[in-house]
C-alpha positions, 0 to 999 in steps of 0.5 A: 943291025949296025951299032949305031941302030942298036945304040939308038934303040938302047937309048929310046928304051932307057928313056922310055923306062925312066919315064915309067919310073923303072930302075936298072935293078928292076930290068936285070934278069935274076935266075930264081933260087932254090926254094923261092917261089916264082910264078906259082911254082917251087923249085926242088932239089933233085936227089933221086935216080928218077930225077936224075934220069928226067934231066938226062932226057931233058925233062925238068924232073917235076913228073918222075913217072915219065922216065919210069914209063920210058923204062917200062916200055923199053923193057916190054919192047925188048921182052916182046922182041925176044919172045918173037925171035924164040918163036921164030916169027918171020919178021925177026928172022936174019938172013 
C-alpha cells in the first residue's frame, strides 16, 4: 500500500469512529496490569521454579503441571534408555 492509500484509510476509519462517538483513549491499546481483571482472567506473579520453567518453554505459566510432566517424561525416557543399554538391547548397541 502506498502512503496515500494508508492516509485515506486512516481518515475514513477516523471519521467512522467519530460518528460512533469513540475517543482516541478508547481506541488506544493499553496492556493489562498485574492483578487487573481482563476478560475473566486474573494475571498472577510468577515466583516459583515451575512457573519459570513454563515461561522458558513458551507456556504462560497458568498450568504448572505441564513442565513437571515434561521433566518426568524426560527422566523416564533416560532411565529406560539406560536400562536398555545395560541389558544389551540390540537397538542401543553402538558399532
